[in-house]
PyMOL CGO cylinders between C-alpha atoms (Angstrom):
from pymol import cmd
from pymol.cgo import CYLINDER

trace = [
    CYLINDER, -8.17, -89.18, -12.02, -9.85, -92.98, -12.28, 0.3, 1, 1, 1, 1, 1, 1,
    CYLINDER, -9.85, -92.98, -12.28, -6.83, -94.61, -10.99, 0.3, 1, 1, 1, 1, 1, 1,
    CYLINDER, -6.83, -94.61, -10.99, -8.31, -96.36, -8.03, 0.3, 1, 1, 1, 1, 1, 1,
    CYLINDER, -8.31, -96.36, -8.03, -10.99, -98.24, -9.79, 0.3, 1, 1, 1, 1, 1, 1,
    CYLINDER, -10.99, -98.24, -9.79, -12.81, -99.37, -6.38, 0.3, 1, 1, 1, 1, 1, 1,
    CYLINDER, -12.81, -99.37, -6.38, -12.59, -95.74, -5.17, 0.3, 1, 1, 1, 1, 1, 1,
    CYLINDER, -12.59, -95.74, -5.17, -14.27, -94.67, -8.26, 0.3, 1, 1, 1, 1, 1, 1,
    CYLINDER, -14.27, -94.67, -8.26, -16.77, -97.68, -8.57, 0.3, 1, 1, 1, 1, 1, 1,
    CYLINDER, -16.77, -97.68, -8.57, -17.60, -96.69, -4.00, 0.3, 1, 1, 1, 1, 1, 1,
    CYLINDER, -17.60, -96.69, -4.00, -18.06, -93.22, -4.40, 0.3, 1, 1, 1, 1, 1, 1,
    CYLINDER, -18.06, -93.22, -4.40, -19.76, -92.21, -7.57, 0.3, 1, 1, 1, 1, 1, 1,
    CYLINDER, -19.76, -92.21, -7.57, -20.66, -95.89, -8.99, 0.3, 1, 1, 1, 1, 1, 1,
    CYLINDER, -20.66, -95.89, -8.99, -19.22, -96.39, -11.54, 0.3, 1, 1, 1, 1, 1, 1,
    CYLINDER, -19.22, -96.39, -11.54, -18.07, -99.64, -12.56, 0.3, 1, 1, 1, 1, 1, 1,
    CYLINDER, -18.07, -99.64, -12.56, -14.84, -98.82, -14.78, 0.3, 1, 1, 1, 1, 1, 1,
    CYLINDER, -14.84, -98.82, -14.78, -13.83, -101.59, -17.34, 0.3, 1, 1, 1, 1, 1, 1,
    CYLINDER, -13.83, -101.59, -17.34, -11.87, -101.12, -19.91, 0.3, 1, 1, 1, 1, 1, 1,
    CYLINDER, -11.87, -101.12, -19.91, -13.42, -103.02, -22.81, 0.3, 1, 1, 1, 1, 1, 1,
    CYLINDER, -13.42, -103.02, -22.81, -10.54, -102.04, -25.81, 0.3, 1, 1, 1, 1, 1, 1,
    CYLINDER, -10.54, -102.04, -25.81, -10.00, -106.31, -25.43, 0.3, 1, 1, 1, 1, 1, 1,
    CYLINDER, -10.00, -106.31, -25.43, -12.65, -107.74, -25.46, 0.3, 1, 1, 1, 1, 1, 1,
    CYLINDER, -12.65, -107.74, -25.46, -14.64, -108.45, -28.66, 0.3, 1, 1, 1, 1, 1, 1,
    CYLINDER, -14.64, -108.45, -28.66, -17.07, -106.48, -29.86, 0.3, 1, 1, 1, 1, 1, 1,
    CYLINDER, -17.07, -106.48, -29.86, -19.89, -108.66, -28.97, 0.3, 1, 1, 1, 1, 1, 1,
    CYLINDER, -19.89, -108.66, -28.97, -18.76, -108.93, -25.67, 0.3, 1, 1, 1, 1, 1, 1,
    CYLINDER, -18.76, -108.93, -25.67, -18.64, -105.36, -25.34, 0.3, 1, 1, 1, 1, 1, 1,
    CYLINDER, -18.64, -105.36, -25.34, -20.60, -104.08, -22.58, 0.3, 1, 1, 1, 1, 1, 1,
    CYLINDER, -20.60, -104.08, -22.58, -20.58, -100.49, -22.32, 0.3, 1, 1, 1, 1, 1, 1,
    CYLINDER, -20.58, -100.49, -22.32, -17.61, -99.97, -25.63, 0.3, 1, 1, 1, 1, 1, 1,
    CYLINDER, -17.61, -99.97, -25.63, -14.21, -99.36, -26.83, 0.3, 1, 1, 1, 1, 1, 1,
    CYLINDER, -14.21, -99.36, -26.83, -13.50, -96.75, -23.62, 0.3, 1, 1, 1, 1, 1, 1,
    CYLINDER, -13.50, -96.75, -23.62, -15.76, -95.42, -21.88, 0.3, 1, 1, 1, 1, 1, 1,
    CYLINDER, -15.76, -95.42, -21.88, -15.85, -91.98, -19.53, 0.3, 1, 1, 1, 1, 1, 1,
    CYLINDER, -15.85, -91.98, -19.53, -17.54, -91.05, -16.82, 0.3, 1, 1, 1, 1, 1, 1,
    CYLINDER, -17.54, -91.05, -16.82, -19.72, -87.77, -17.51, 0.3, 1, 1, 1, 1, 1, 1,
    CYLINDER, -19.72, -87.77, -17.51, -19.99, -86.28, -13.91, 0.3, 1, 1, 1, 1, 1, 1,
    CYLINDER, -19.99, -86.28, -13.91, -21.58, -82.88, -12.68, 0.3, 1, 1, 1, 1, 1, 1,
    CYLINDER, -21.58, -82.88, -12.68, -22.03, -81.09, -10.42, 0.3, 1, 1, 1, 1, 1, 1,
    CYLINDER, -22.03, -81.09, -10.42, -19.75, -83.75, -8.16, 0.3, 1, 1, 1, 1, 1, 1,
    CYLINDER, -19.75, -83.75, -8.16, -22.44, -86.69, -9.58, 0.3, 1, 1, 1, 1, 1, 1,
    CYLINDER, -22.44, -86.69, -9.58, -22.07, -89.86, -12.22, 0.3, 1, 1, 1, 1, 1, 1,
    CYLINDER, -22.07, -89.86, -12.22, -24.67, -87.87, -14.66, 0.3, 1, 1, 1, 1, 1, 1,
    CYLINDER, -24.67, -87.87, -14.66, -23.64, -90.61, -17.56, 0.3, 1, 1, 1, 1, 1, 1,
    CYLINDER, -23.64, -90.61, -17.56, -20.82, -92.24, -19.24, 0.3, 1, 1, 1, 1, 1, 1,
    CYLINDER, -20.82, -92.24, -19.24, -19.42, -91.95, -22.44, 0.3, 1, 1, 1, 1, 1, 1,
    CYLINDER, -19.42, -91.95, -22.44, -17.60, -93.04, -25.65, 0.3, 1, 1, 1, 1, 1, 1,
    CYLINDER, -17.60, -93.04, -25.65, -15.82, -90.07, -28.01, 0.3, 1, 1, 1, 1, 1, 1,
    CYLINDER, -15.82, -90.07, -28.01, -12.16, -90.30, -30.61, 0.3, 1, 1, 1, 1, 1, 1,
    CYLINDER, -12.16, -90.30, -30.61, -10.81, -87.40, -31.74, 0.3, 1, 1, 1, 1, 1, 1,
    CYLINDER, -10.81, -87.40, -31.74, -10.90, -86.80, -35.56, 0.3, 1, 1, 1, 1, 1, 1,
    CYLINDER, -10.90, -86.80, -35.56, -9.85, -83.99, -37.44, 0.3, 1, 1, 1, 1, 1, 1,
    CYLINDER, -9.85, -83.99, -37.44, -8.74, -81.78, -34.77, 0.3, 1, 1, 1, 1, 1, 1,
    CYLINDER, -8.74, -81.78, -34.77, -11.95, -82.35, -32.99, 0.3, 1, 1, 1, 1, 1, 1,
    CYLINDER, -11.95, -82.35, -32.99, -13.76, -85.09, -31.05, 0.3, 1, 1, 1, 1, 1, 1,
    CYLINDER, -13.76, -85.09, -31.05, -16.87, -87.05, -32.31, 0.3, 1, 1, 1, 1, 1, 1,
    CYLINDER, -16.87, -87.05, -32.31, -18.77, -88.36, -29.32, 0.3, 1, 1, 1, 1, 1, 1,
    CYLINDER, -18.77, -88.36, -29.32, -19.66, -92.09, -30.70, 0.3, 1, 1, 1, 1, 1, 1,
    CYLINDER, -19.66, -92.09, -30.70, -21.86, -92.73, -27.47, 0.3, 1, 1, 1, 1, 1, 1,
    CYLINDER, -21.86, -92.73, -27.47, -23.48, -91.38, -24.68, 0.3, 1, 1, 1, 1, 1, 1,
    CYLINDER, -23.48, -91.38, -24.68, -25.34, -93.24, -21.94, 0.3, 1, 1, 1, 1, 1, 1,
    CYLINDER, -25.34, -93.24, -21.94, -26.98, -91.51, -18.91, 0.3, 1, 1, 1, 1, 1, 1,
    CYLINDER, -26.98, -91.51, -18.91, -27.51, -93.61, -15.56, 0.3, 1, 1, 1, 1, 1, 1,
    CYLINDER, -27.51, -93.61, -15.56, -31.15, -91.95, -15.35, 0.3, 1, 1, 1, 1, 1, 1,
    CYLINDER, -31.15, -91.95, -15.35, -33.37, -89.93, -18.09, 0.3, 1, 1, 1, 1, 1, 1,
    CYLINDER, -33.37, -89.93, -18.09, -32.98, -86.38, -18.37, 0.3, 1, 1, 1, 1, 1, 1,
    CYLINDER, -32.98, -86.38, -18.37, -29.54, -86.92, -16.12, 0.3, 1, 1, 1, 1, 1, 1,
    CYLINDER, -29.54, -86.92, -16.12, -27.44, -85.52, -18.32, 0.3, 1, 1, 1, 1, 1, 1,
    CYLINDER, -27.44, -85.52, -18.32, -26.98, -81.25, -18.70, 0.3, 1, 1, 1, 1, 1, 1,
    CYLINDER, -26.98, -81.25, -18.70, -26.90, -81.48, -22.84, 0.3, 1, 1, 1, 1, 1, 1,
    CYLINDER, -26.90, -81.48, -22.84, -25.89, -77.86, -22.85, 0.3, 1, 1, 1, 1, 1, 1,
    CYLINDER, -25.89, -77.86, -22.85, -22.95, -78.58, -19.81, 0.3, 1, 1, 1, 1, 1, 1,
    CYLINDER, -22.95, -78.58, -19.81, -21.96, -81.62, -22.17, 0.3, 1, 1, 1, 1, 1, 1,
    CYLINDER, -21.96, -81.62, -22.17, -22.26, -79.80, -25.88, 0.3, 1, 1, 1, 1, 1, 1,
    CYLINDER, -22.26, -79.80, -25.88, -19.22, -77.39, -24.12, 0.3, 1, 1, 1, 1, 1, 1,
    CYLINDER, -19.22, -77.39, -24.12, -17.14, -79.94, -22.22, 0.3, 1, 1, 1, 1, 1, 1,
    CYLINDER, -17.14, -79.94, -22.22, -16.68, -81.13, -25.41, 0.3, 1, 1, 1, 1, 1, 1,
    CYLINDER, -16.68, -81.13, -25.41, -15.50, -78.60, -27.20, 0.3, 1, 1, 1, 1, 1, 1,
    CYLINDER, -15.50, -78.60, -27.20, -13.11, -77.48, -24.18, 0.3, 1, 1, 1, 1, 1, 1,
    CYLINDER, -13.11, -77.48, -24.18, -11.95, -81.19, -24.94, 0.3, 1, 1, 1, 1, 1, 1,
    CYLINDER, -11.95, -81.19, -24.94, -11.84, -80.57, -28.33, 0.3, 1, 1, 1, 1, 1, 1,
    CYLINDER, -11.84, -80.57, -28.33, -9.79, -77.15, -28.36, 0.3, 1, 1, 1, 1, 1, 1,
    CYLINDER, -9.79, -77.15, -28.36, -6.88, -78.65, -25.88, 0.3, 1, 1, 1, 1, 1, 1,
    CYLINDER, -6.88, -78.65, -25.88, -4.39, -80.38, -28.20, 0.3, 1, 1, 1, 1, 1, 1,
]
cmd.load_cgo(trace, "trace")
């Protein structure tokens, strides 16, 4: 979905920055951050990685306090982990 960075920023306000090659101290969000969309709205960002057949969430950044539905996020992570 993130093929047009300008469009994604215009529609959801998500600045897609791939910080893989930046030194850790200069990263704003993290190594590789994904948007969290819920009901068509950007509610946060998260960084995760696969480990031992599962998904480990490293960091979650909500756009606003309470903007992330924790149960919906956990369900999405479970579904992501199940998709091999």
